[in-house]
C-alpha positions, 0 to 999 in steps of 0.5 A: 279831221282835226287839221281841217279846223284851221282850214276853216279859217285859213280859206277866207283869210287867204281870200282877203289877203289876195283880194286886199293885196292883189292889186287892180289886175284881179278886179275881173275875177276878184268877186269869184275868188272871194265867193269861192273861198267862202264856199270852200270853208263851207265845204270843210265845215260840212265835211267836219259836221258829218264827222261829228255826227258819227261820234258819240254824243258826249265826245263830239269835241275836237281841238287843234293846237297850232302854237304857243302865242305867248309862252311866258312863265306864268302866262300861257296863251295858245292859238288853239281851236275848239269844235264842238256841237255849239261851234259847229252850229255857228261854223255851218251858219256863218259859212253857209249864209256867208257863201250865199250872200257872197253869191248875191253880192256878185250881182248886187255889186256888179257896177261898183268900182271897188268890188274886189275890195268889198269881197276882200272885207266880206272874206276878212269878216268871215275869217274873223267870225270863224275865229271868234266862234272856234277859239279854245280860250278867251284871249284868242276869242278876243282877237276874233272879237276885235277882228269882227269889229274892224271888218264891220267898220270897213263894210259899214263905211264901204261907201265913205263918199257918203258922209252918213256911211262914214258916221255910221261906221265910226259910230259902230266902231265907238259904241262897240269899243265900250262893249270890248272894254267889258270883254277885256276886263272880264278876261283880265279878271279870269286870269287873275282869278283862275290863272288861265283863259282856256275854256276847258279848265275854266268851264269844265264839263257836266261830269267835271265842273271847272274852276268856276265852281271854286270861285265866289259868287261875287267874282263870277257876278262881276265876270258875267256883267262885263261878259254882258256888257260886251254882248250888248255892244256886239249884239246891239242890246240896250243900252249899246244899241244905237249903232244898229239902225245907222249901220244900215248905211252899209250895202244891203249884203252887209246888213244881211251878213252882219246884222242877221246871221253873224256879227249881231250873234256873237253876243249870244254866242259869248253868253251861252258859251260862258253859261258855266259862269252865268249859271253860278251867278243868278243876279247877273242872269237876271240882269241878262233876262232884263236886257233881253226883254227891254231890247226885244220891245225897244226894237219892236216899237222902233220897227213900227215907225220906220219908213226906210225898209232896211231900218224897219228890218234893223229894228226887227233884228235888235227885237229878235236878237233880244229874244235870244238874249232873253233865253240865254239869261234864263240858263239851262232852260233857255240856252238851246232855244236861244241858239235854235232861234239864233239859226232860224233867224239867220235863215228868215232875216238874211233872206228879208235883208236880201229881199229888201236889196232886191226891191231896192235894185229894182226901184232905183235904190229907193228905200222909202217904203211910202214910195213902194206899192203893188210890187208883187206883180213885177218882182214875183220871186222877190215877193214869194221869198220875202213873203216866206220869210215874213211868215216865219218871223211872225211865228206863222204855224209850221214855219221856222220862227214859229218853232223857235219863238214859241219854245223861247216863250214857253221857257219864259214862262217856265222860269216860274214866279213873278219873274216868269210871268213878266218875262212871258208877257214881255215876249208875247207882246214882242210876238204881236208887235212883230206881226204888226210891224212886219205886216206893215212892211209887206203891205206897204212894199208889195200890196196896195196902189203903185205909189211909185208912179208919176213921181218927179224926176230927181236931178242927175247923181253927182259926178264920181258917185258909185253906180250901185250905191244906195243914195237914200234920196230922190231918184228918177222914176223907177221901173221895178223888175226882178233881180238877176238869178245871182241874187234870187237863188240865194233868196230862194235857198234862204226861204227854204231855210225859213220854212223847213229849218225849224220843223226839222230842228223840232222833230224828236227834239233834234236840236235839243239833243244836239246841244245838250252836251254843251249847253245843258237843258232843263224843262223848268216848271211852267205854269202854262201848258205848252198848248196854252203857250202855243195858242196864246202865241198864234192869237197875239200874231193874229191880233197884230197881223189884223191890226196892221191890215186894218191901218195899211191894208184897207186905206191908202198909204200916204206918200208923206208920212203923217205927224203921228202920235208922240210915241210914233214921233219918238220911235221915228227917232229911235225912242230918242236913243241918240238924244239920250247918248248926247245929253248923258254921254257927250254933254255929261262927259264934257262937263265931267271933263270940264270939272276934272280940268278945274280940279286939276287947274284950281287944286292940283296946279294950285298946290304945285304952283303955290308951293313954288311961289312960296319957296321962291318968295322965302328965298328971295327974302333970305337972299337979301341977307347975303349982301356982301357987307362985313358989317352986316355979317358982324351984326348977324353974328352979334345977334345970334350970340345975344340970342344964344346967351339969352336962351342959356340964361332962360333955361337955367332960370327955369 
C-alpha cells in the first residue's frame, strides 16, 4: 500500500503536465482530464484510508522513500513521504473537496477560452498541496509550500486582462514571500541545531521524544516564531492577512479551493505538525493564541461591512482560520479541535463560495449584494445548499460548525487563568459577530425585495473580454436562474458535509481518537462546564442573528450603501490594513532605503573617496620634487645630510 502514496501526488501532477504542455488540441477534453485525475487521487486516498483503519491505532504511520534528493555528507535530504492520521485527514479533504470543485468548474468555466489551462493550474495546485502535507521532512514540505504559492499566484491572476486580478496575484505572492522567509529561516535553524530536517528524529513520538527535547527553550522559541510567521502568510493571519480579500479577484472556484479548504489551512497544518516544538516553547504558543484571537475578530469585523458577497466570505474565512490558529496555540488541549474545525470549515465554506458563484452565475456576474434580493424563488437549490452552509458556520445546533466551534471555545476557557477567560471571551464574541454578518449575507441575497429589477442597462463588455469573467462592474439587467447540474451537484454534496460531518466526528469522540496518537490530547481544567459553554455559544449566536434581522430583515436594504459609522467605513477598507502597510512598510521602506543610501554616500563613499583624494594630493606634491634638475637633487642631498648631522649632535648632547 505504501507505493500508492506517491501516486496521490503523481495523478494531479500528470494532469498539470498534460494540460499545460498538451496544446490547444486538448481544449475540448482538458477539463475532463483534469477532473478525472483529481478524482483518481481521491480514490487512491480512500483506499489508503481504509487500509489505515485496519491497522492498530498506534501504528498507522506509513512511509515511502523514493530517492535521496541531496546525498551530501553531513547534509542528507530525501524525497520521502509520510502518511499518518494527520496527513490522511488532509489528503481526503484536499482530494475530495478538490474533485468537487473541479466538477463545479466544468460548468462555471464553460465559456472561458482558456479553460484547459485553468484546469492545469487546478491540478498543479492539488499536487503541490498534497506534497506539502505528505512530505516526511521540512525541506520537502518547503518545496510543496512554494509550489502552493506559485499555483495560487497563477489561479488568482488567471484573468490577467483585469488589472485588479493581476495586482491581487502579485500582492498575494509578495505577502506570502514574507511568510516563506520565516519557514526558510526556521529550517536553517533546525539543521544547524539538530543536523536533520526529518519529522521522525526531530519531533519523535509520545513514547520516544525527539531531538527537540534536548534543545534550549530559546532556540525552540525562535524556530516556533519563524514557523508562526510562515503560517501567518499562508493562512492570512495578522499581520500578513492583507492579500486574502484581494484574492477574490480570481474565479470563484479558486476562492472555494484555495481560500476555503486547502491553501489557507496550510499554516494550521504546519503548527499542528510541529506541535512538539510549540509544546516546548510556551512563549511562542502564547503568541499563536494572540494572533488567532486578534485575527478571528479582525476578519469578522471586516466581513460585517462588505457588500461584495465574495469579500464578505473572505473576511469570514480569515475569521474561521483565526479560530483554528487559536485552538492550535492551546497545545494538546486544542490541536484535535483545530483540525476538526478545519475539516468542517472545508465543507461549509467551500459550499458557501460555490453558492456565491452560483448566485453570480445567475446574476450576470454581479457581486454586490445590495443589487440582489429575493433570489430564493429563482435559485431553490442554491438557496437550500447555501442556507445549510450558513447554518453550519454560525454554529446552529446539530450542524457541523456547532460541534467544532463549540469545542474550540470550550478549549479556550480550559486554558485556565486570565488568559483562558480572555481567549474564551474573544471566541464567544467572534461567534456572535459571525452569526451577524452571515445572517446579513443571507438576508441581502435571498430575502427581501428584488433590488435587481429595473436597473439601468450597462454598456456592452469590451471586445476580447473573457466570457466567464467576473467583471465586478455594471451589467445588463440580470435574469436569475438556477445553475446547471455540474455546479449544483458539488454544492449538494458539500451541503451534506456541512450538516452531518461534525456530528459524525463527535459521536464517541471519533475524531479525537483518530488524531490523538499524532497530536496528543488533554482536556484541561475548564472553569466552565461543557453545558455552560454550549448554552453561551447558542445564546450569542441567537443575539447575532437577531441583530442582523432587525437591521436587514425588517427594513428595505438601500441599493447604495449609506455612509455608515467610522468603524463601518474603516471595515469597508479592511480596517485600514492597506493604509497601514503603505505607511509603515512602503513609505517606511523608502525612508529606510534613503537613509541607508545617504549613509553609503556620505560615510562609506566619503571615507573611500577622501582617502583616494588625500593620496592623490600627496602624490602630486611629492611628484614636484622629481623635476629632473641636478641642482635640486644636490640641495636635497645637502639638506638631508645636514639634518642627519644635526640629529646626531643632538642625541650626543642629550
